[in-house]
matplotlib code that plots the C-alpha trace (Angstrom):
import matplotlib.pyplot as plt

x = [-85.4, -84.6, -87.2, -87.4, -89.2, -89.2, -89.4, -91.3, -91.4, -93.2, -90.1, -90.3, -87.9, -90.8, -92.0, -88.8, -87.1, -90.0, -89.6, -86.0, -86.7, -89.2, -86.5, -83.9, -86.3, -86.9, -83.3, -82.9, -85.1, -83.3, -85.3, -83.8, -85.0, -84.4, -85.1, -86.3, -85.2, -84.7, -80.9, -81.2, -82.8, -80.3, -77.4, -79.1, -79.4, -76.1, -75.7, -78.8, -76.0, -75.1, -78.6, -80.9, -79.3, -76.4, -73.7, -75.2, -78.5, -77.9, -80.3, -80.0, -80.6, -81.7, -82.6, -84.7, -84.2, -84.9, -88.3, -89.6, -88.8, -85.8, -86.4, -84.7, -87.4, -90.6, -92.1, -92.6, -95.1, -96.2, -99.0, -96.8, -94.7, -97.8, -98.5, -95.0, -94.8, -98.7, -97.3, -93.6, -92.4, -95.1, -93.5, -90.2, -90.9, -93.1, -90.3, -87.4, -90.1, -90.4, -86.8, -85.6, -84.0, -83.2, -85.6, -89.4, -90.7, -92.3, -93.8, -94.1, -94.2, -95.2, -96.3, -99.9, -99.5, -98.0, -101.8, -100.8, -98.5, -101.6, -102.9, -99.9, -100.9, -103.6, -100.8, -99.6, -100.4, -102.7, -100.1, -97.1, -98.5, -96.6, -98.7, -98.6, -98.7, -99.6, -97.2, -98.8, -96.1, -98.2, -100.2, -103.1, -105.4, -104.8, -105.6, -108.6, -109.6, -109.1, -111.0, -113.9, -113.6, -117.4, -118.3, -115.8, -116.5, -120.2, -119.5, -117.5, -120.3, -122.9, -120.7, -120.2, -123.8, -124.4, -122.1, -123.0, -125.6, -123.6, -121.4, -119.8, -116.1, -116.8, -115.5, -114.1, -117.0, -115.7, -116.7, -116.1, -116.1, -117.8, -116.9, -113.3, -112.1, -110.8, -112.0, -111.4, -111.6, -113.0, -111.9, -108.8, -107.3, -109.4, -110.0, -106.3, -106.2, -109.5, -110.5, -114.4, -113.6, -110.5, -112.1, -108.5, -107.5, -110.6, -110.2, -106.9, -107.6, -110.3, -108.1, -105.4, -108.1, -110.0, -106.6, -104.9, -107.8, -107.6, -103.8, -102.9, -101.9, -101.8, -98.5, -98.5, -95.7, -96.9, -96.7, -99.3, -98.7, -98.6, -102.5, -103.9, -107.5, -107.1, -105.2, -107.7, -110.6, -108.8, -108.5, -112.1, -112.8, -110.7, -110.9, -107.1, -104.7, -102.7, -99.1, -97.9, -93.8, -93.3, -91.6, -90.1, -86.8, -83.1, -82.8, -81.1, -78.1, -78.1, -78.0, -75.0, -73.3, -73.8, -72.3, -69.0, -69.1, -68.3, -69.3, -68.6, -65.2, -68.0, -70.4, -69.1, -72.6, -72.0, -69.2, -71.1, -74.1, -71.5, -70.6, -74.5, -76.2, -78.6, -81.8, -81.1, -80.9, -84.1, -83.7, -85.7, -86.2, -89.0, -88.6, -86.6, -89.2, -91.9, -91.0, -91.5, -91.5, -88.9, -91.0, -91.8, -88.3, -87.1, -89.9, -88.8, -85.1, -85.8, -88.0, -85.3, -83.0, -85.5, -86.2, -82.8, -82.6, -79.7, -80.8, -79.6, -81.5, -81.2, -82.3, -81.2, -80.8, -80.4, -81.5, -78.3, -75.8, -78.5, -79.5, -75.9, -75.2, -78.2, -78.0, -75.2, -73.9, -76.6, -77.3, -76.0, -77.2, -76.4, -77.4, -77.6, -77.5, -78.5, -81.8, -82.3, -78.9, -79.2, -83.0, -81.6, -78.4, -78.8, -78.7, -81.8, -84.8, -87.2, -88.0, -89.7, -91.1, -93.4, -95.1, -93.5, -94.6, -91.2, -90.1, -92.7, -91.6, -88.0, -89.1, -91.0, -88.4, -85.9, -88.2, -88.5, -91.4, -92.7, -93.5, -95.6, -95.5, -97.5, -97.2, -99.1, -101.1, -101.0, -98.7, -101.8, -103.4, -100.2, -99.9, -103.3, -102.3, -99.5, -101.3, -105.0, -104.2, -100.7, -100.7, -96.7, -96.2, -97.6, -99.0, -97.0, -98.8, -102.6, -103.3, -105.9, -106.4, -108.5, -105.2, -102.4, -99.9, -100.4, -97.1, -96.4, -94.7, -91.5, -93.2, -95.4, -92.4, -90.4, -93.1, -93.9, -90.6, -89.9, -93.0, -91.6, -88.2, -89.3, -87.8, -91.0, -91.5, -95.2, -96.0, -96.4, -98.0, -94.3, -94.5, -97.4, -95.8, -92.7, -93.9, -96.1, -93.5, -91.4, -94.4, -94.3, -90.8, -91.0, -94.1, -91.5, -88.6, -90.7, -92.4, -88.8, -87.5, -86.8, -90.2, -91.9, -94.7, -92.9, -90.8, -94.4, -95.6, -93.1, -92.9, -96.4, -96.2, -93.1, -95.1, -98.3, -97.6, -94.0, -93.3, -96.6, -96.3]
y = [82.8, 84.9, 85.7, 84.2, 85.1, 83.4, 86.0, 84.5, 86.5, 85.9, 85.3, 88.9, 92.0, 94.1, 91.7, 90.6, 94.1, 95.1, 91.9, 92.6, 95.9, 94.3, 92.2, 94.9, 96.9, 93.4, 93.5, 96.5, 96.0, 93.0, 90.2, 87.2, 87.0, 84.0, 85.3, 82.3, 82.8, 80.6, 79.7, 81.9, 85.0, 85.0, 85.0, 87.9, 90.5, 89.1, 89.1, 90.9, 93.2, 94.4, 94.7, 96.3, 96.8, 98.6, 97.7, 96.5, 95.2, 91.3, 88.6, 85.5, 84.1, 80.4, 78.7, 76.5, 74.8, 76.3, 75.0, 77.6, 78.5, 81.2, 84.7, 85.0, 83.0, 83.5, 86.1, 83.6, 81.7, 83.2, 81.1, 78.4, 80.4, 80.8, 77.6, 76.6, 78.6, 77.3, 74.0, 73.3, 76.1, 75.5, 71.8, 73.2, 75.7, 73.5, 71.1, 73.9, 74.9, 70.9, 70.4, 74.1, 73.6, 76.9, 76.7, 77.8, 80.2, 82.7, 84.2, 83.4, 86.5, 86.0, 87.7, 88.2, 86.2, 83.0, 82.2, 78.9, 80.0, 81.5, 77.9, 76.1, 76.0, 73.4, 70.9, 70.8, 70.3, 73.1, 73.8, 74.2, 76.7, 80.2, 82.8, 84.4, 87.7, 88.7, 91.3, 93.4, 95.1, 97.3, 100.7, 100.4, 101.8, 98.6, 96.4, 98.7, 98.2, 94.3, 94.5, 96.1, 93.9, 93.1, 96.5, 97.7, 94.8, 95.6, 98.9, 97.3, 95.0, 97.7, 100.1, 97.3, 96.8, 100.5, 101.1, 97.6, 100.1, 103.0, 104.0, 106.9, 106.2, 105.3, 106.9, 105.8, 105.1, 106.4, 104.9, 106.3, 103.7, 104.1, 108.3, 107.7, 110.8, 109.0, 108.1, 104.4, 104.8, 101.4, 100.4, 101.9, 100.5, 97.4, 95.6, 96.1, 93.3, 91.3, 91.5, 90.3, 87.0, 86.4, 84.4, 83.2, 86.5, 87.1, 84.2, 85.1, 88.3, 87.0, 84.8, 87.3, 89.1, 86.0, 84.0, 87.8, 88.9, 85.0, 85.6, 87.3, 90.8, 92.5, 94.5, 97.2, 98.6, 102.1, 104.7, 106.9, 110.2, 108.9, 106.7, 107.8, 107.7, 104.0, 102.9, 104.3, 103.0, 99.1, 99.3, 100.1, 97.4, 94.6, 91.9, 91.8, 94.6, 96.2, 97.8, 100.3, 99.7, 101.5, 103.1, 99.9, 101.2, 101.1, 104.4, 102.7, 101.7, 104.9, 107.1, 105.1, 106.1, 109.2, 109.5, 108.0, 109.8, 106.6, 105.8, 102.2, 102.2, 100.8, 104.1, 106.0, 107.2, 109.3, 110.8, 111.7, 113.4, 115.2, 116.8, 118.3, 121.4, 120.9, 119.4, 119.3, 115.5, 113.0, 109.5, 106.9, 103.0, 101.0, 98.2, 95.0, 92.7, 94.5, 94.4, 97.5, 96.9, 97.9, 100.5, 102.4, 102.1, 103.6, 106.6, 107.5, 107.4, 109.9, 111.9, 112.2, 113.5, 115.8, 117.5, 118.6, 117.3, 115.3, 111.8, 108.6, 105.7, 102.4, 99.6, 96.1, 93.5, 93.9, 97.5, 98.8, 99.0, 100.6, 103.3, 104.1, 104.9, 107.4, 108.9, 111.6, 114.0, 114.6, 110.9, 108.1, 104.7, 101.8, 98.6, 99.3, 101.6, 102.6, 103.8, 105.4, 107.1, 108.6, 109.8, 111.3, 113.1, 116.9, 116.6, 114.6, 116.8, 114.4, 110.5, 108.8, 105.6, 102.4, 103.4, 100.0, 100.7, 100.9, 103.2, 105.8, 105.5, 106.6, 109.0, 110.6, 110.1, 111.7, 114.6, 114.0, 114.1, 112.1, 111.4, 108.1, 105.1, 102.2, 99.0, 96.3, 95.4, 97.4, 99.8, 101.6, 102.0, 103.1, 105.7, 107.2, 107.6, 109.5, 111.7, 112.3, 111.4, 112.4, 114.8, 114.7, 113.9, 114.3, 111.5, 110.2, 106.8, 106.6, 102.9, 101.6, 98.0, 97.3, 98.3, 98.1, 98.1, 101.9, 103.8, 107.0, 109.2, 110.9, 114.1, 113.2, 112.1, 115.1, 117.5, 116.0, 115.5, 119.4, 120.0, 118.0, 119.3, 123.1, 123.9, 125.5, 128.8, 129.2, 126.1, 126.6, 123.3, 121.8, 124.5, 122.9, 119.0, 120.1, 121.6, 118.7, 116.4, 118.2, 118.6, 114.5, 114.1, 115.8, 113.4, 110.9, 111.9, 112.5, 108.5, 106.9, 109.1, 107.3, 107.6, 107.8, 106.1, 103.1, 103.0, 102.7, 100.3, 97.8, 97.9, 97.6, 94.3, 92.9, 93.2, 92.3, 89.5, 88.1, 88.6, 87.4, 83.9]
z = [113.8, 110.5, 108.1, 104.8, 102.0, 98.5, 95.2, 91.9, 89.1, 85.9, 83.4, 81.5, 82.2, 82.9, 85.7, 87.1, 87.3, 89.7, 92.0, 92.0, 93.3, 96.0, 97.3, 97.5, 100.0, 101.7, 102.0, 103.5, 106.0, 107.4, 105.5, 103.9, 100.5, 97.6, 94.1, 91.9, 88.3, 85.0, 84.3, 81.4, 82.9, 85.6, 82.7, 81.2, 84.1, 85.9, 89.7, 91.4, 93.3, 89.8, 88.1, 90.8, 94.2, 95.6, 97.9, 101.4, 99.7, 99.3, 98.6, 96.7, 93.8, 93.1, 89.9, 88.0, 84.6, 81.4, 80.8, 78.9, 75.4, 75.2, 75.6, 72.1, 70.5, 72.5, 70.3, 67.4, 69.6, 72.4, 73.3, 73.5, 75.9, 78.0, 78.4, 79.2, 81.8, 83.3, 83.0, 82.8, 85.0, 87.3, 87.9, 88.3, 90.6, 92.6, 92.7, 93.6, 96.7, 97.7, 98.1, 99.7, 102.9, 103.9, 106.8, 107.2, 104.5, 106.2, 102.9, 98.9, 96.9, 93.3, 90.4, 89.9, 86.2, 88.1, 89.1, 89.8, 92.7, 94.3, 95.2, 96.2, 99.7, 98.5, 98.0, 101.6, 105.3, 106.6, 109.3, 107.0, 104.4, 103.9, 103.0, 99.9, 98.3, 94.7, 93.1, 90.2, 88.4, 86.5, 87.7, 90.3, 87.5, 85.5, 88.3, 88.8, 85.3, 85.6, 88.5, 86.7, 83.9, 83.5, 83.4, 81.2, 78.7, 78.9, 77.7, 74.8, 73.6, 74.1, 71.7, 69.3, 68.9, 68.6, 65.9, 64.1, 61.7, 61.7, 58.9, 60.4, 62.2, 65.5, 68.9, 71.8, 74.3, 77.9, 81.0, 84.4, 87.0, 90.8, 90.2, 90.0, 88.3, 85.4, 82.2, 80.9, 77.1, 76.5, 72.4, 72.6, 76.1, 77.5, 74.1, 73.7, 76.6, 75.4, 72.0, 72.1, 70.3, 72.8, 75.2, 76.5, 77.0, 79.3, 80.9, 81.9, 83.2, 85.2, 86.7, 87.9, 89.6, 91.3, 92.3, 93.7, 95.8, 97.5, 98.9, 102.0, 100.5, 97.0, 96.4, 93.3, 91.8, 92.5, 94.9, 97.0, 95.9, 91.9, 92.1, 95.4, 93.4, 92.4, 95.8, 97.7, 95.8, 95.6, 99.4, 100.0, 97.7, 98.3, 101.0, 101.6, 102.1, 99.4, 99.3, 97.2, 96.8, 94.0, 91.9, 90.3, 89.4, 90.5, 92.2, 95.3, 92.6, 91.1, 94.2, 95.2, 92.0, 92.1, 95.3, 94.3, 91.0, 89.4, 85.8, 84.4, 82.3, 79.1, 79.2, 76.3, 75.6, 79.3, 77.7, 74.4, 76.6, 78.5, 75.7, 74.7, 76.2, 78.9, 78.2, 74.5, 73.9, 73.2, 74.8, 72.7, 73.5, 72.4, 74.9, 75.0, 73.7, 71.2, 67.7, 65.6, 61.7, 59.7, 57.5, 60.9, 62.2, 59.1, 59.5, 63.0, 62.1, 59.0, 61.2, 63.8, 61.1, 60.0, 63.6, 63.9, 67.4, 69.4, 69.9, 71.8, 70.8, 73.0, 70.1, 69.6, 67.3, 63.5, 63.5, 65.1, 62.2, 59.8, 62.3, 62.8, 59.2, 59.1, 62.3, 61.4, 63.8, 66.0, 66.9, 69.0, 68.4, 71.0, 71.9, 75.5, 78.2, 82.0, 81.1, 84.6, 84.5, 81.3, 82.1, 84.9, 82.8, 82.9, 78.9, 78.1, 77.9, 76.5, 76.3, 73.6, 74.9, 74.5, 77.8, 79.6, 83.1, 84.8, 81.7, 82.8, 86.5, 85.4, 83.5, 86.9, 88.9, 86.7, 85.7, 81.8, 79.7, 77.4, 73.9, 73.9, 71.2, 72.8, 71.1, 72.8, 75.8, 79.0, 77.5, 75.5, 79.0, 80.5, 77.6, 78.5, 81.9, 81.1, 78.5, 80.1, 83.7, 85.0, 81.5, 81.5, 77.4, 74.3, 72.1, 69.0, 67.9, 68.0, 68.5, 66.0, 66.6, 63.7, 61.9, 64.3, 61.7, 61.2, 60.3, 62.0, 59.2, 59.4, 59.4, 62.5, 64.4, 63.4, 64.3, 67.6, 68.4, 67.8, 70.2, 73.0, 73.2, 72.9, 69.8, 68.4, 70.3, 69.0, 71.0, 74.9, 75.5, 76.3, 79.4, 81.3, 80.5, 82.2, 84.9, 85.7, 85.5, 87.7, 90.4, 90.3, 90.1, 93.7, 95.0, 93.5, 95.6, 98.6, 98.3, 98.6, 101.3, 104.8, 106.0, 102.9, 101.6, 100.1, 103.8, 105.5, 103.4, 103.0, 106.7, 107.1, 104.5, 106.7, 109.9, 109.2, 106.6, 106.9, 110.7, 111.6, 109.9]

ax = plt.figure().add_subplot(projection="3d")
ax.plot(x, y, z, "-o")
ax.set_aspect("equal")
plt.show()
């Protein structure tokens, strides 16, 4: 009998994309997969073969009703969105699973934020329960920080007390946990997830770890060669197996398109890139959800113009028309592009990024150094990984939580863009950054090969979790 896995992502692009990638990997191994999305999200991403998988990789997509606020409006009431996912979507998914008649489910893979899925088995007879695996779509180092949340927050509280009578500007407290060779900056990273007064967020983080560690396995969107210290440390501590299956990017689809030498008809931006010199273009994307102020957008635009660097900027919404007017001959503004294809184009030599984890892994896959501009939540931690752990980028934005609307000036933008793009011959920092990103690119290429670490982990997950049930 065919093995069936049901995959349930959190309804956000940074969570859906890794889940789709994992579905593709399972499908390649002959496992039947059903990916469960809201009706709206299916319309946003299109058929899975076009969005994440090459020809020959097939999995079904099933939908539940749009019982949560629309993706277009969710930023207006994030707490309302979270509550709707935890209640209305929970009910819709449980109804879907109860009515599923495709045969016995061998395993449920649910996003770690969907904590209600981790307790799904409690509703049924013990002998019919499928195992549940928790998928964490962020770095292993982030889960490691979550796992040691109490230690980090204790350091944060100590810092707050120590600085309560200090009139000098406070500096970040660095925490080293269990001799792992990485410093967790308490103030600029962990408080970004849990301001001391935000008990709801604190409980959410603790719930993610507690529920994930009671499942049958944890899947993390990273790979062995990228975060070996954190992966090994977690395996030593967790009571369940951990499988690293990243990078969660559509490289399978990219390889197929390259082999067939095909460009989609609408990719005018590829023609534009084809006409640019090698490594001369800066690609810019600040994510699909987070917002940047009008003032900051203008400073970035003016800074790009002052830098005299060619750039392609993927930006959505109301900014598109105004930015087109300002960009001149050196810039190209697009409402959407195939990000991985752009980053892999030989004309692209740098990436100004909000530090979403999927974007960072795409940059590593393409061997493109980064200019970091984190906006919210885990992006701040990931920025720290890029700058201080992997050391494959330069910093543009300094996050200050007392004033998170701090504006990066056009002068700062221009200066750092020039540094990244190697236009200032007096700077040699670019050489080390570019050398390291190429080394990480080579490790990434090894990881995704047949017989590589990702292949081994996915095979092991199937043998130990899926086929054992």
